[in-house]
VOTIMAR-61179 format. One record per residue (C-alpha): residue in three letters; x, y, z. Coordinates in steps of 0.25 Angstrom, whole numbers, padded with zeros to 4 digits, always signed. Example, Ala and Ser with C-alpha at 12.3 -4.5 7.8 and 13.67 -1.06 7.14 Angstrom:
2
ala+0049-0018+0031;ser+0055-0004+0029;
//
This chain:
590
unk+0000+0000+0000;unk+0011+0010+0003;unk+0018+0007-0010;unk+0004+0010-0017;unk+0003+0023-0009;unk+0018+0027-0013;unk+0014+0024-0028;unk+0001+0033-0027;unk+0009+0044-0021;unk+0019+0044-0032;unk+0008+0044-0042;unk+0002+0056-0035;unk+0015+0064-0036;unk+0013+0063-0051;unk-0002+0064-0051;unk-0007+0072-0039;unk-0020+0075-0045;unk-0024+0060-0048;unk-0036+0057-0039;unk-0035+0042-0041;unk-0021+0042-0035;unk-0025+0049-0023;unk-0037+0040-0022;unk-0029+0027-0023;unk-0019+0033-0012;unk-0031+0036-0003;unk-0035+0022-0004;unk-0021+0017-0001;unk-0021+0025+0012;unk-0035+0021+0015;unk-0031+0006+0014;unk-0020+0010+0024;unk-0030+0017+0033;unk-0022+0030+0032;unk-0035+0038+0032;unk-0028+0052+0032;unk-0019+0049+0020;unk-0031+0042+0013;unk-0040+0054+0015;unk-0029+0064+0009;unk-0028+0055-0003;unk-0043+0054-0006;unk-0045+0069-0004;unk-0034+0071-0014;unk-0041+0062-0023;unk-0055+0069-0021;unk-0048+0082-0024;unk-0044+0077-0038;unk-0057+0069-0040;unk-0068+0077-0033;unk-0081+0070-0029;unk-0075+0056-0033;unk-0084+0046-0025;unk-0074+0036-0022;unk-0064+0046-0017;unk-0075+0052-0008;unk-0078+0038-0003;unk-0064+0035+0001;unk-0063+0048+0008;unk-0076+0043+0016;unk-0068+0030+0019;unk-0056+0038+0024;unk-0066+0046+0033;unk-0072+0033+0038;unk-0058+0027+0041;unk-0055+0040+0049;unk-0068+0038+0057;unk-0076+0050+0051;unk-0088+0044+0046;unk-0095+0057+0044;unk-0085+0062+0034;unk-0085+0048+0028;unk-0100+0048+0026;unk-0099+0061+0019;unk-0088+0057+0009;unk-0096+0044+0006;unk-0109+0053+0004;unk-0101+0062-0006;unk-0096+0050-0013;unk-0110+0044-0015;unk-0115+0058-0020;unk-0105+0056-0031;unk-0109+0041-0034;unk-0120+0035-0026;unk-0118+0021-0032;unk-0105+0018-0023;unk-0109+0006-0015;unk-0096+0007-0007;unk-0098+0022-0003;unk-0113+0019+0001;unk-0106+0008+0010;unk-0096+0017+0016;unk-0106+0028+0019;unk-0115+0018+0026;unk-0103+0013+0034;unk-0100+0028+0038;unk-0115+0031+0041;unk-0116+0018+0050;unk-0104+0023+0058;unk-0111+0037+0060;unk-0123+0030+0065;unk-0132+0033+0052;unk-0136+0019+0051;unk-0149+0021+0042;unk-0141+0029+0032;unk-0130+0019+0032;unk-0140+0008+0029;unk-0145+0016+0017;unk-0131+0017+0011;unk-0127+0002+0014;unk-0140-0001+0006;unk-0136+0008-0005;unk-0122+0001-0005;unk-0129-0013-0006;unk-0138-0008-0018;unk-0125-0005-0025;unk-0117-0017-0020;unk-0126-0028-0014;unk-0116-0038-0013;unk-0108-0030-0002;unk-0107-0039+0010;unk-0100-0028+0019;unk-0111-0018+0015;unk-0122-0028+0019;unk-0115-0030+0033;unk-0114-0015+0035;unk-0128-0014+0032;unk-0131-0024+0042;unk-0123-0016+0052;unk-0131-0003+0049;unk-0144-0011+0051;unk-0139-0016+0064;unk-0136-0003+0069;unk-0150+0002+0065;unk-0156-0010+0073;unk-0161-0017+0061;unk-0155-0031+0065;unk-0163-0039+0055;unk-0158-0031+0043;unk-0144-0031+0049;unk-0144-0046+0049;unk-0149-0047+0035;unk-0138-0038+0030;unk-0127-0046+0037;unk-0133-0059+0031;unk-0132-0053+0017;unk-0118-0048+0020;unk-0114-0063+0024;unk-0121-0068+0012;unk-0113-0060+0003;unk-0100-0062+0011;unk-0100-0074+0020;unk-0086-0070+0025;unk-0091-0057+0030;unk-0089-0061+0044;unk-0093-0047+0051;unk-0106-0048+0044;unk-0108-0062+0049;unk-0105-0057+0063;unk-0115-0045+0062;unk-0125-0055+0057;unk-0123-0064+0069;unk-0123-0052+0079;unk-0135-0046+0074;unk-0142-0059+0074;unk-0138-0061+0089;unk-0144-0047+0092;unk-0157-0052+0085;unk-0156-0066+0093;unk-0157-0072+0079;unk-0148-0084+0081;unk-0150-0092+0068;unk-0137-0094+0061;unk-0128-0088+0071;unk-0121-0101+0076;unk-0115-0104+0062;unk-0112-0089+0059;unk-0104-0088+0073;unk-0096-0100+0070;unk-0092-0093+0056;unk-0088-0081+0064;unk-0080-0088+0074;unk-0073-0096+0062;unk-0070-0082+0056;unk-0063-0077+0069;unk-0054-0089+0069;unk-0050-0090+0054;unk-0053-0076+0047;unk-0045-0065+0051;unk-0052-0055+0042;unk-0066-0058+0047;unk-0072-0046+0054;unk-0079-0051+0066;unk-0084-0040+0076;unk-0079-0045+0089;unk-0091-0040+0098;unk-0101-0048+0090;unk-0091-0060+0090;unk-0092-0060+0106;unk-0107-0062+0106;unk-0106-0075+0097;unk-0109-0088+0104;unk-0097-0097+0104;unk-0086-0087+0101;unk-0074-0090+0110;unk-0065-0080+0118;unk-0053-0083+0108;unk-0062-0080+0096;unk-0067-0067+0102;unk-0053-0063+0104;unk-0049-0067+0090;unk-0061-0060+0084;unk-0057-0047+0092;unk-0043-0048+0086;unk-0047-0050+0072;unk-0056-0038+0073;unk-0045-0029+0079;unk-0035-0033+0068;unk-0045-0030+0057;unk-0049-0017+0063;unk-0037-0012+0069;unk-0025-0019+0063;unk-0022-0007+0054;unk-0020+0002+0066;unk-0006+0007+0069;unk-0005+0009+0084;unk+0000+0022+0090;unk+0014+0021+0095;unk+0015+0015+0109;unk+0013+0027+0119;unk+0025+0032+0127;unk+0026+0026+0141;unk+0021+0035+0152;unk+0026+0039+0165;unk+0014+0036+0175;unk+0004+0047+0171;unk-0003+0055+0181;unk-0016+0049+0175;unk-0019+0037+0166;unk-0026+0041+0154;unk-0037+0032+0152;unk-0046+0032+0140;unk-0059+0024+0137;unk-0064+0023+0123;unk-0079+0018+0120;unk-0090+0019+0110;unk-0100+0018+0121;unk-0098+0031+0130;unk-0113+0033+0129;unk-0126+0026+0133;unk-0121+0012+0133;unk-0119+0001+0142;unk-0104+0005+0144;unk-0109+0017+0151;unk-0115+0009+0163;unk-0102+0001+0164;unk-0090+0010+0163;unk-0094+0025+0165;unk-0092+0025+0180;unk-0079+0018+0179;unk-0073+0029+0169;unk-0078+0040+0178;unk-0072+0033+0190;unk-0058+0034+0185;unk-0048+0040+0195;unk-0045+0053+0188;unk-0032+0054+0196;unk-0027+0042+0189;unk-0034+0042+0176;unk-0038+0051+0165;unk-0050+0046+0157;unk-0054+0049+0143;unk-0066+0043+0136;unk-0065+0041+0121;unk-0079+0040+0116;unk-0084+0034+0103;unk-0098+0035+0106;unk-0108+0046+0101;unk-0113+0055+0111;unk-0127+0050+0115;unk-0129+0061+0125;unk-0132+0050+0136;unk-0129+0052+0151;unk-0119+0039+0149;unk-0111+0047+0139;unk-0110+0059+0148;unk-0106+0050+0160;unk-0094+0045+0151;unk-0090+0059+0147;unk-0090+0063+0162;unk-0082+0051+0166;unk-0071+0055+0156;unk-0059+0065+0158;unk-0059+0066+0143;unk-0069+0062+0133;unk-0065+0060+0118;unk-0076+0058+0107;unk-0070+0049+0097;unk-0082+0046+0088;unk-0076+0053+0077;unk-0061+0050+0079;unk-0054+0039+0072;unk-0047+0028+0080;unk-0033+0034+0076;unk-0038+0048+0082;unk-0043+0042+0095;unk-0030+0034+0097;unk-0022+0046+0094;unk-0030+0054+0104;unk-0028+0044+0115;unk-0013+0043+0112;unk-0012+0059+0113;unk-0020+0059+0126;unk-0011+0049+0132;unk-0021+0038+0135;unk-0015+0027+0144;unk-0027+0017+0144;unk-0038+0016+0133;unk-0050+0007+0137;unk-0059+0003+0126;unk-0074+0001+0131;unk-0079-0002+0117;unk-0070-0013+0111;unk-0076-0020+0099;unk-0090-0015+0101;unk-0098-0005+0093;unk-0090+0007+0088;unk-0077+0001+0093;unk-0065+0010+0093;unk-0054-0001+0096;unk-0046+0005+0085;unk-0041+0015+0094;unk-0035+0005+0103;unk-0028-0001+0091;unk-0020+0012+0090;unk-0015+0009+0104;unk-0017+0024+0109;unk-0016+0021+0124;unk-0006+0013+0133;unk-0016+0003+0136;unk-0029-0001+0129;unk-0040-0009+0136;unk-0053-0016+0131;unk-0064-0015+0141;unk-0079-0017+0142;unk-0085-0014+0129;unk-0080-0027+0122;unk-0081-0039+0130;unk-0068-0046+0125;unk-0054-0045+0120;unk-0052-0035+0109;unk-0041-0044+0103;unk-0028-0043+0096;unk-0022-0033+0086;unk-0009-0036+0079;unk-0007-0047+0090;unk-0008-0038+0102;unk-0021-0035+0110;unk-0029-0023+0104;unk-0031-0019+0119;unk-0021-0021+0130;unk-0031-0025+0140;unk-0045-0029+0143;unk-0053-0026+0156;unk-0059-0040+0161;unk-0061-0047+0175;unk-0058-0061+0180;unk-0071-0067+0173;unk-0067-0062+0160;unk-0052-0064+0160;unk-0054-0078+0154;unk-0057-0072+0141;unk-0047-0072+0130;unk-0041-0058+0128;unk-0031-0051+0120;unk-0030-0040+0131;unk-0023-0040+0145;unk-0034-0042+0155;unk-0037-0030+0165;unk-0044-0038+0176;unk-0054-0031+0184;unk-0064-0036+0195;unk-0075-0035+0184;unk-0074-0032+0169;unk-0087-0023+0168;unk-0088-0010+0176;unk-0101-0004+0179;unk-0106+0010+0183;unk-0110+0012+0198;unk-0124+0012+0193;unk-0133+0009+0182;unk-0143+0019+0176;unk-0156+0018+0184;unk-0171+0018+0180;unk-0184+0013+0185;unk-0185-0002+0182;unk-0200-0002+0180;unk-0208-0015+0183;unk-0206-0029+0177;unk-0219-0027+0170;unk-0214-0014+0163;unk-0203-0023+0157;unk-0212-0034+0152;unk-0207-0043+0163;unk-0216-0052+0172;unk-0218-0048+0186;unk-0216-0061+0192;unk-0208-0070+0182;unk-0193-0072+0183;unk-0186-0062+0173;unk-0173-0067+0167;unk-0166-0056+0159;unk-0155-0054+0149;unk-0155-0040+0143;unk-0142-0043+0135;unk-0142-0039+0120;unk-0148-0049+0111;unk-0136-0053+0104;unk-0131-0059+0117;unk-0142-0069+0117;unk-0138-0083+0111;unk-0147-0095+0107;unk-0140-0103+0119;unk-0142-0092+0129;unk-0157-0090+0125;unk-0159-0105+0126;unk-0154-0104+0140;unk-0164-0093+0143;unk-0175-0100+0137;unk-0172-0113+0146;unk-0172-0103+0158;unk-0186-0097+0155;unk-0191-0111+0152;unk-0187-0116+0167;unk-0192-0103+0173;unk-0207-0101+0170;unk-0212-0087+0170;unk-0198-0081+0168;unk-0195-0072+0157;unk-0182-0068+0150;unk-0180-0052+0149;unk-0172-0049+0137;unk-0167-0036+0130;unk-0175-0032+0118;unk-0163-0030+0109;unk-0171-0030+0096;unk-0184-0036+0089;unk-0177-0047+0083;unk-0170-0052+0095;unk-0184-0051+0103;unk-0191-0059+0092;unk-0180-0070+0091;unk-0179-0072+0106;unk-0194-0073+0107;unk-0194-0084+0096;unk-0182-0091+0102;unk-0189-0091+0116;unk-0201-0098+0109;unk-0193-0108+0102;unk-0188-0112+0116;unk-0202-0113+0122;unk-0202-0100+0129;unk-0213-0090+0127;unk-0208-0077+0120;unk-0215-0069+0131;unk-0205-0074+0141;unk-0194-0065+0134;unk-0196-0051+0138;unk-0188-0041+0130;unk-0183-0028+0137;unk-0184-0016+0127;unk-0172-0007+0127;unk-0173+0005+0136;unk-0164+0016+0142;unk-0153+0009+0150;unk-0157+0014+0164;unk-0171+0007+0162;unk-0164-0005+0155;unk-0155-0007+0167;unk-0166-0005+0177;unk-0176-0015+0171;unk-0166-0026+0173;unk-0170-0027+0188;unk-0183-0034+0184;unk-0175-0046+0179;unk-0172-0058+0189;unk-0160-0064+0182;unk-0151-0060+0170;unk-0147-0071+0160;unk-0134-0069+0153;unk-0130-0071+0139;unk-0118-0078+0132;unk-0108-0077+0126;unk-0110-0062+0127;unk-0114-0059+0142;unk-0122-0047+0147;unk-0112-0036+0150;unk-0118-0023+0155;unk-0132-0029+0155;unk-0126-0039+0166;unk-0121-0028+0175;unk-0135-0021+0172;unk-0142-0033+0178;unk-0132-0034+0190;unk-0134-0019+0193;unk-0149-0022+0194;unk-0147-0034+0203;unk-0151-0045+0192;unk-0141-0057+0192;unk-0136-0062+0179;unk-0132-0076+0176;unk-0122-0080+0166;unk-0112-0090+0161;unk-0097-0086+0160;unk-0093-0089+0145;unk-0080-0090+0139;unk-0079-0076+0132;unk-0078-0062+0138;unk-0092-0058+0134;unk-0097-0071+0140;unk-0091-0068+0154;unk-0095-0054+0157;unk-0107-0057+0165;unk-0099-0067+0173;unk-0089-0056+0176;unk-0100-0047+0181;unk-0106-0058+0190;unk-0092-0062+0196;unk-0090-0047+0199;unk-0104-0046+0207;unk-0101-0060+0214;unk-0111-0068+0207;unk-0103-0080+0201;unk-0115-0089+0203;unk-0122-0081+0192;unk-0111-0086+0182;unk-0116-0100+0177;unk-0108-0111+0172;unk-0115-0113+0159;unk-0129-0109+0153;unk-0136-0121+0158;unk-0131-0117+0172;unk-0136-0103+0169;unk-0150-0108+0165;unk-0151-0116+0178;unk-0146-0104+0186;unk-0156-0095+0180;unk-0168-0105+0182;unk-0164-0107+0197;unk-0163-0092+0200;unk-0177-0090+0193;unk-0183-0101+0202;unk-0176-0097+0215;unk-0180-0083+0219;unk-0171-0084+0231;unk-0159-0087+0224;unk-0161-0076+0214;unk-0164-0066+0225;unk-0151-0070+0232;unk-0143-0069+0219;unk-0149-0055+0217;unk-0145-0051+0231;unk-0131-0055+0229;unk-0130-0047+0216;unk-0136-0035+0223;unk-0126-0036+0234;unk-0114-0038+0225;unk-0117-0031+0211;unk-0112-0017+0216;unk-0097-0022+0213;unk-0100-0021+0198;unk-0105-0007+0199;unk-0093+0000+0206;unk-0086+0008+0195;unk-0076+0015+0204;unk-0070+0002+0209;unk-0070-0003+0195;unk-0063+0009+0190;unk-0052+0008+0201;unk-0050-0007+0197;unk-0049-0003+0182;unk-0039+0009+0185;unk-0030+0000+0193;unk-0030-0010+0181;unk-0027+0001+0171;unk-0015+0006+0179;unk-0010-0008+0180;unk-0012-0010+0165;unk-0004+0003+0162;unk+0007-0001+0171;
//
């Protein structure tokens, strides 16, 4: 590539007004991800060929690479004004619009692209993503299916198909598809398999989850040249600690970590929050702002710019609270801007290896989770999950107001529907069969999941009306209503996380099985912390029997709830948690 660039530069010395040479030079720089050089070359090309649609498209691609989707979208629109019959430009514009949150417009441009190029599997996949973000899961699954039909090796489309069918509780065909994805992780280094969705696939192993994370890291960040190693410091007056997240807003993260961030000892730590979240004007957002010494909005900054900002600010420790979840900014860590980089809380698992070394230096875990296969150095705390001192509060209403029976036993699982597997649901139906008059209270995730779970209940011989679906409501009301449950049943291989601590806050015991992977052991971690190991069952048959026994023995359930009430507070002590975390950070730096 460098020899091609040298050849083009020599030709340009002889023909400096040749737009084609400037254009080809820009393409070379774009392939090398040298955005500034590419932009300069394309602008020179446009100067000598004004209004050229392909040059305008490439300037849009450069702007997108630099993270400026607003500018990118404008270039793509200008290109389409010159020639509306460009499938690739409709596709690129749709991608930018999706990133800007303009999903309805994105869908229209994906459809326009497909009218011009109906065999484009990647466009069908991205159309599925836009439908998903609009909540149109049935159309999303159909789009992914078409992408897979056109290109059976398009593994990320297959992953999206699996994950959205899990959200819909439509389990047909998943076992075979998951086996194909697991094989791809083992044998196809180019397969793009989103790690978060992989965590929730039944049967995936700890080692496979680590391998999947490493593949993703290499594919997405392998091109990044880290910054020079930061100069060693004499012991600073204060440790410069940075948190980065796309969830500094009204989000479950706010009820876990805000108080911990606010509690940092300002004599020892200077705290900067790097936010990749749009301002939702919520009290939760304002609480994060108040908890920070410095607040940096990075929504319109590239990973390079964020990493440079951190290096210039002298950040000692960077804690990523998002990981491989929505709107990930892990590319920042690939630049190695801080002295130490920690993965915590947002993504329940290892972030994998990049060029043979861990992408993150450390991960916050506890004794229950340390059996997981990790790339990172473990930072052991008494419990992996922090919590604010209090949850938001509201009037809980009555059972009847939530559609629950006044007298019957209420089992609950208010986890998202993608966590419910056929085997777990079968266990729940066995429990309901053995406890007459009981109901199962589930989150109303979407209309397809509601319908499919009702149908599956009927197949198992359970009346559909014994499944009660809790509609989505403001978080304070959602947390308050949980006190009407008698017992929470967990899911696997992806446990309740924040939902588990919500239940424990309300005094509702949760029973679980400690699985083999990180996300399958989080509930066990919380139960160990509150001193309820008896709620961790050996297997799912044992869990079924434990649930049945507690439903039949009101005295035993009351005793368990009393024990929880007396011991749960240890989970909601952010000041103590913060001191333990700070001690670990000091040790890590030393």
